[in-house]
C-alpha positions in Angstrom: -0.4 0.0 0.3 1.1 2.9 -0.8 2.5 5.9 1.6 0.3 9.1 2.2 1.9 12.2 0.9 2.2 13.3 4.3 4.4 10.4 5.6 6.7 11.4 3.5 9.8 11.8 5.2 12.1 15.0 4.1 15.6 13.7 4.0 18.6 14.9 3.5 19.0 14.8 -0.2 15.5 15.7 -0.9 16.6 19.4 0.9 19.8 19.3 -1.0 18.3 19.7 -4.3 15.2 21.6 -3.0 17.0 23.7 0.4 13.7 25.7 0.7 11.0 23.1 0.9 13.4 22.7 4.7 11.3 26.7 5.5 8.9 25.7 4.1 8.5 22.4 7.2 8.9 24.8 9.5 6.7 27.3 8.6 4.3 24.7 8.8 5.3 22.9 11.6 4.8 25.3 13.7 1.3 26.1 12.7 0.4 23.0 13.3 2.0 22.9 17.2 -0.2 27.0 17.4 -3.1 25.5 16.5 -4.0 24.8 20.3 -3.6 28.0 21.0 -5.5 29.4 18.4 -8.2 27.4 19.2 -8.1 28.2 23.3 -7.7 32.4 22.5 -10.7 31.8 20.4 -12.7 30.0 23.1 -11.3 32.7 25.9 -13.3 35.3 22.4 -16.2 33.9 22.4 -16.4 34.0 26.2 -15.9 37.5 26.7 -18.9 38.4 24.5 -20.1 39.3 21.3 -18.2 41.7 20.2 -15.1 40.4 21.3 -16.2 37.0 19.5 -16.5 38.9 16.5 -13.9 41.1 16.3 -11.8 37.2 17.2 -14.0 36.2 14.1 -12.5 39.1 12.3 -9.1 38.5 13.2 -9.1 35.1 12.0 -11.1 35.7 9.0 -8.2 38.1 7.9 -5.3 34.9 8.7 -7.0 32.8 7.2 -7.3 35.3 3.3 -3.4 35.0 3.6 -3.1 32.0 4.5 -4.8 31.6 1.7 -3.0 33.5 -1.2 0.1 31.4 0.6 -1.0 28.6 -0.1 -2.4 29.7 -3.8 0.7 30.3 -4.6 2.2 27.4 -3.1 0.1 25.5 -5.0 0.5 27.0 -8.8 4.1 26.3 -8.2 3.5 23.1 -7.5 1.2 22.9 -10.5 3.9 24.0 -12.5 6.1 22.1 -11.4 4.0 18.6 -11.4 1.9 19.1 -15.3 4.9 21.2 -16.9 8.6 21.5 -15.5 9.0 17.6 -14.2 7.6 16.1 -17.0 10.0 18.4 -19.7 12.9 17.5 -17.2 12.3 13.9 -17.5 11.6 14.0 -21.1 15.4 16.3 -21.9 16.1 12.8 -20.8 13.9 10.6 -22.5 12.8 8.4 -19.7 9.8 8.3 -18.0 9.8 8.1 -14.7 13.0 7.9 -12.1 13.1 5.8 -9.4 14.2 7.1 -5.7 16.5 6.1 -2.8 13.4 7.2 -0.9 12.1 4.4 -1.8 9.8 6.7 -4.7 9.5 6.6 -8.1 8.1 10.1 -10.2 6.7 8.9 -13.3 4.9 11.3 -15.8 2.3 10.3 -18.0 -0.5 12.1 -19.9 -4.0 11.6 -19.1 -6.8 12.7 -21.4 -9.7 14.8 -21.2 -12.6 15.1 -22.8 -15.1 17.9 -22.2 -18.2 18.7 -24.9 -17.2 21.9 -27.7 -19.2 25.5 -26.7 -22.2 25.1 -28.1 -22.4 21.4 -28.8 -24.2 19.9 -26.0 -26.8 18.8 -28.2 -25.2 17.7 -31.2 -22.5 15.7 -28.7 -25.7 14.0 -26.8 -27.4 13.3 -30.3 -23.5 11.4 -31.4 -23.1 9.8 -27.9 -26.8 8.6 -28.7 -26.5 7.0 -31.3 -22.9 5.6 -32.2 -22.5 1.8 -31.3 -19.2 2.6 -30.0 -18.7 1.0 -26.4 -17.2 3.0 -23.7 -14.3 1.4 -20.6 -17.2 -0.7 -19.1 -18.5 -1.9 -21.6 -21.8 0.2 -22.2 -23.6 1.8 -24.7 -21.6 5.2 -25.0 -25.5 6.5 -24.5 -25.1 5.0 -21.1 -23.0 7.6 -20.5 -25.9 10.5 -20.7 -27.3 11.4 -17.1 -29.6 13.5 -16.0 -28.5 15.9 -13.3 -29.5 19.0 -11.2 -26.9 21.4 -10.0 -27.2 21.0 -6.4 -25.7 24.9 -5.8 -28.7 25.8 -8.6 -30.9 23.6 -6.8 -30.3 25.3 -3.3 -31.1 28.8 -5.0 -34.9 28.2 -6.4 -35.6 25.9 -2.9 -34.8 29.1 -1.1 -36.5 31.4 -4.0 -39.5 29.4 -3.8 -38.9 29.8 0.5 -38.0 33.4 0.9 -40.8 35.0 -2.4 -43.6 32.7 -2.3 -43.7 31.0 1.3 -43.4 27.2 -0.9 -40.9 24.3 0.5 -40.2 22.0 -1.7 -41.6 18.2 -1.2 -40.4 16.8 1.8 -40.6 13.5 0.9 -38.2 14.5 -2.6 -35.8 16.9 -0.8 -33.8 17.0 1.5 -33.3 20.5 2.8 -30.6 21.4 5.9 -29.6 25.6 7.3 -26.0 26.3 8.0 -26.0 28.9 9.8 -22.7 30.7 8.9 -21.0 33.8 9.1 -19.7 36.5 7.0 -17.3 40.0 6.8 -18.8 42.9 5.3 -17.2 46.4 5.2 -18.7 48.9 6.3 -18.5 53.1 5.6 -17.1 55.0 8.3 -19.2 57.8 9.1 
């Protein structure tokens, strides 16, 4: 069974290949160590009252925005390495995989993704219905067509019906759940 990515130890040869990874590991470890203190501080702020709890939430929200931006940039760099740079480096040497002394193999492969061309949905569906070819599981291509409802669109329709027409979706057909949420809105200073 393959190890989870979080279980891969960072070895000295790995740090030599990517020295900055040491800084990132220290950052992640610091974040993990600070999480219990953050949770305790949030509980304390909640006990202090609504204004302090709201201010603590705003601080948490601001920190999350900064963290999300850093993770977004990190993930973008990772995807660039995964999808362009490493495949290019391996291709340059004419190999498709590299075994490493850490007990892992880095390999590249191509994956085919297919989507329906913009404005051609009806024609594509008709082609799938009439084409005699089979799909991977041996079924007809027409079996790939399923009727779906977008969950966000259905939720929006249900909210609209309830708020504007005081009408619920039938409970025998639909499950409705109300999720509390908290938002942050900038207000104008007077």
